[in-house]
MARKOL-618613 format. One line per 4 residues: number of its first residue (from 0); their letters; for each residue z, y, x of C-alpha. Coordinates in nm, 2 decimals. Last residue first. Layout:
BEGIN
NUM) A) Z Y X; ...
This chain:
BEGIN
210) RGSV) 1.84 2.29 -1.44; 2.22 2.32 -1.46; 2.25 2.06 -1.73; 1.93 1.90 -1.85
206) PHRA) 1.87 2.00 -2.21; 1.99 1.77 -2.49; 1.89 1.94 -2.81; 1.56 2.05 -2.66
202) ALAG) 1.49 1.69 -2.54; 1.57 1.56 -2.89; 1.22 1.67 -3.02; 1.07 1.42 -2.77
198) YGGR) 1.19 1.13 -2.97; 0.87 0.93 -3.00; 0.92 0.72 -2.68; 0.63 0.90 -2.50
194) EWVR) 0.78 1.23 -2.61; 1.11 1.12 -2.44; 0.93 1.06 -2.11; 0.74 1.39 -2.11
190) ERFR) 1.04 1.59 -2.22; 1.27 1.44 -1.97; 1.01 1.51 -1.69; 1.00 1.87 -1.81
186) QLTL) 1.37 1.90 -1.79; 1.39 1.74 -1.45; 1.12 1.98 -1.32; 0.78 1.83 -1.28
182) PARD) 0.57 1.80 -0.96; 0.20 1.78 -1.03; 0.06 1.43 -0.98; -0.13 1.42 -1.31
178) EGPV) -0.05 1.22 -1.62; -0.30 1.09 -1.88; -0.33 0.75 -1.71; -0.05 0.70 -1.46
174) DLFH) -0.17 0.67 -1.10; 0.15 0.81 -0.95; 0.39 1.04 -1.14; 0.60 1.32 -1.01
170) VTGC) 0.96 1.43 -1.03; 1.13 1.73 -0.89; 1.45 1.81 -0.69; 1.25 1.94 -0.40
166) RHCY) 1.42 1.76 -0.12; 1.55 1.46 -0.33; 1.19 1.39 -0.44; 1.19 1.17 -0.75
162) WGQS) 0.91 0.93 -0.83; 0.82 0.83 -1.19; 0.65 0.50 -1.29; 0.97 0.36 -1.45
158) WLEE) 0.99 0.66 -1.69; 0.64 0.58 -1.83; 0.73 0.22 -1.93; 1.08 0.34 -2.02
154) AQHR) 0.94 0.57 -2.28; 0.73 0.29 -2.43; 1.02 0.06 -2.45; 1.25 0.33 -2.60
150) GATR) 1.02 0.36 -2.90; 1.30 0.27 -3.15; 1.51 0.56 -3.01; 1.53 0.75 -3.34
146) RAHV) 1.61 0.43 -3.54; 1.88 0.33 -3.30; 2.04 0.67 -3.30; 2.03 0.69 -3.68
142) AGRY) 2.19 0.34 -3.71; 2.47 0.45 -3.47; 2.53 0.77 -3.66; 2.55 0.57 -3.99
138) LLLV) 2.79 0.31 -3.84; 3.01 0.58 -3.70; 3.01 0.77 -4.03; 3.10 0.46 -4.23
134) VVLV) 3.38 0.37 -3.99; 3.52 0.73 -4.00; 3.51 0.74 -4.38; 3.69 0.40 -4.41
130) VVAL) 3.96 0.52 -4.17; 4.00 0.85 -4.36; 4.04 0.66 -4.69; 4.30 0.44 -4.53
126) ALAA) 4.49 0.75 -4.41; 4.49 0.89 -4.76; 4.62 0.57 -4.91; 4.90 0.54 -4.65
122) TWGL) 5.00 0.90 -4.71; 5.00 0.86 -5.09; 5.23 0.56 -5.05; 5.45 0.74 -4.81
118) FALD) 5.47 1.03 -5.06; 5.64 0.80 -5.31; 5.95 0.80 -5.09; 6.17 0.99 -5.32
114) PGTD) 6.50 1.05 -5.14; 6.81 0.86 -5.23; 6.90 0.68 -5.55; 7.22 0.89 -5.61
110) QALD) 7.37 0.73 -5.93; 7.63 0.55 -5.73; 7.73 0.87 -5.56; 7.82 1.05 -5.88
106) DPAG) 8.01 0.74 -6.01; 8.21 0.69 -5.69; 8.13 0.38 -5.49; 8.36 0.09 -5.52
102) VYGG) 8.09 -0.17 -5.49; 7.75 -0.01 -5.40; 7.52 0.24 -5.54; 7.14 0.25 -5.59
98) DPFG) 7.15 0.22 -5.97; 6.97 -0.11 -5.96; 7.20 -0.23 -5.69; 7.09 -0.32 -5.34
94) AEEA) 6.85 -0.58 -5.20; 6.56 -0.45 -5.41; 6.62 -0.10 -5.29; 6.61 -0.21 -4.92
90) TGAL) 6.29 -0.40 -4.97; 6.13 -0.09 -5.13; 6.23 0.12 -4.83; 6.09 -0.14 -4.59
86) KRGL) 5.76 -0.14 -4.77; 5.74 0.24 -4.79; 5.81 0.27 -4.42; 5.56 -0.02 -4.34
82) FAGL) 5.29 0.16 -4.54; 5.36 0.50 -4.38; 5.35 0.35 -4.03; 5.02 0.16 -4.11
78) GLLG) 4.86 0.48 -4.25; 4.96 0.68 -3.94; 4.83 0.42 -3.71; 4.50 0.40 -3.90
74) ALLG) 4.47 0.78 -3.91; 4.51 0.79 -3.53; 4.25 0.51 -3.48; 4.01 0.68 -3.71
70) LGAL) 4.05 1.01 -3.53; 4.00 0.84 -3.20; 3.68 0.67 -3.33; 3.55 1.01 -3.44
66) GRSP) 3.54 1.12 -3.07; 3.30 0.83 -3.00; 3.01 1.07 -2.93; 2.66 0.96 -3.04
62) KPPV) 2.46 0.77 -2.78; 2.30 0.98 -2.51; 1.93 1.04 -2.54; 1.69 0.79 -2.37
58) PALA) 1.52 0.75 -2.03; 1.81 0.91 -1.84; 1.69 1.11 -1.54; 1.92 1.41 -1.61
54) DALA) 2.22 1.18 -1.65; 2.14 1.01 -1.32; 2.13 1.36 -1.16; 2.46 1.47 -1.31
50) TTST) 2.63 1.16 -1.18; 2.74 0.88 -1.42; 3.08 0.71 -1.40; 3.10 0.40 -1.62
46) RTVT) 3.46 0.30 -1.72; 3.67 0.00 -1.65; 4.04 0.00 -1.76; 4.30 -0.25 -1.63
42) RLDG) 4.63 -0.24 -1.81; 4.98 -0.14 -1.73; 5.24 -0.15 -2.01; 5.40 0.17 -2.13
38) DADR) 5.37 0.08 -2.50; 5.10 0.34 -2.56; 4.90 0.20 -2.27; 4.95 0.26 -1.90
34) ERST) 4.65 0.29 -1.67; 4.51 0.09 -1.38; 4.16 0.19 -1.27; 3.81 0.04 -1.25
30) VANR) 3.50 0.26 -1.20; 3.16 0.11 -1.27; 2.90 0.32 -1.11; 2.58 0.49 -1.24
26) GALY) 2.41 0.73 -1.00; 2.24 0.45 -0.80; 2.09 0.32 -1.12; 1.92 0.65 -1.19
22) VAPV) 1.79 0.70 -0.84; 1.65 0.34 -0.83; 1.49 0.39 -1.17; 1.33 0.72 -1.06
18) AQVL) 1.16 0.57 -0.75; 1.26 0.75 -0.43; 1.10 1.03 -0.22; 1.31 1.16 0.06
14) DDRG) 1.10 1.07 0.36; 0.77 1.12 0.18; 0.66 1.47 0.27; 0.40 1.70 0.12
10) CGPC) 0.66 1.95 -0.01; 0.55 1.96 -0.38; 0.31 1.68 -0.41; 0.58 1.44 -0.28
6) THRD) 0.42 1.17 -0.06; 0.46 0.82 -0.21; 0.08 0.76 -0.24; 0.05 0.87 0.12
2) ENM) 0.22 0.54 0.22; -0.09 0.35 0.13; 0.00 0.00 0.00
């Protein structure tokens, strides 16, 4: 293969030209750490760390944020706590006397049935509704993302033929029908690739950071 084919059309050099997929994969690393959970126990957590360059070269838009999942989890814990509190209060009432008193209690104290805990039931019901709503929204957003990126295969076919110059910070194509060898900014490269996949309109909503 002729080495000139890998020469950057911007600077005319080839020492810092690398295939886009290689640059992208090199910028994604699995980071493992030890963290404490809500109970104070240590657990191993693995996350994917992505560099800004790898993010800019992504062949598809990012998946919807999982921030709603945290809200759903919080609502679920709140609902569970309210349900258990109401259940324990009901059990205590059943174990006592119908009038809420005890043997030898004064008449005025015996008729004191304690605070009204009906709000716990409403809290549990409301929290459950929030959880259901969050789950529905997450499923809907996931389905929309999958439908929008249905042409990912076509996008990745073009994306895999790109070459990135670390010196110029640009991308160019080689021997790709319909594409010339002119250097492209990362934003323009994203637009070309995403357009090939049928979701080019999302490139404006997800601009390359700092470019």
